[in-house]
N, C-alpha and C positions, 0 to 999 in steps of 0.2 A: 661519577662525573663523566660527561660526554665531551668530545672535542668541540672546539669553537668553530663550527662550520655551518654553512647554509644548507637548506634542503634541495638546492638546485640540481645536484647530481642524482637525486633519489626520487625522480618523478614516477618510477614504476613500483614503488613499495611504500609501506607506511613507515615513515622516518621515525616516528615516536616509538615504534615497536622494535627498532633495530638494536641488536646486541653488538656493541662496538668491539667487544673482546672476542666473542665466538665467530663473528663475521668480519674479522679484521682485514683479511685479504680482499673480500668483496668491497669493503669500505675504501680501501686503498685504490683498487682498480677504478671504482666509480668516480672518486674524487680526482684522481690523477687524470683520468680521461675526460671528465665532463664538468668538474668543479672549477670555480674561479681560482685565481692565484691566492687569494686570502684563504680559501678552503684548503688548498694544497699546503700552505704554510701551517694551517691549523692541524692537519693530520701529521705533519712532520714533527710538530711540537708534541702532539698527543702520543704518538707511537714511538717517536725517536728514530733517527736514521739507521741505527743498528738493526732494529726490528724490521723496518721497511726493507732494508738491504737483504735481509734473510728471507722474508716472505714474498716480496714482489716478483722475484725471479720465477715463481710458479704461476704467475698470472696467465690466464688463457687469452687475454686480449689487451694490448696496449697500442695506442695510436703511435705512428712513426715518430712524431715530434716528442711525445711523452717518453718513448723508449730512448731516444737520443739524450733527452734531458736527464733521465734516470742513470744512464751510463756515465754521464759527466759527474753528477753529484754523488753517486754511489761508488764510483770508480769500478765499474763493471764493463764487460764487453757485451755486445748484442747477443753473441752466441751463448751467454750465460742465462738468457731468458728463454723459458719454455715457449712463449708465444712467438718468438723469432725463429726458433728451430722448427716449430710446428708448421710454419708458413714457408720456410725456405726449401 
């Protein structure tokens, strides 16, 4: 089963060949940075907040608004994220 999301955030790859389990961090990063609100809700339902909370902190890039949003919903600090520390 795949998450209920659009292909919008995956313009650079073949969406149909994407392995949502093996590439979970990639999927989270792409959807959170470039997907619609419905896509974001779709991955939250698919992966669950505990898994997102655990994996997304290792993301290499998150837009500033996305990082702020994630800090709020996941109860994390910006300094918990690799991408924030890498750029600071």
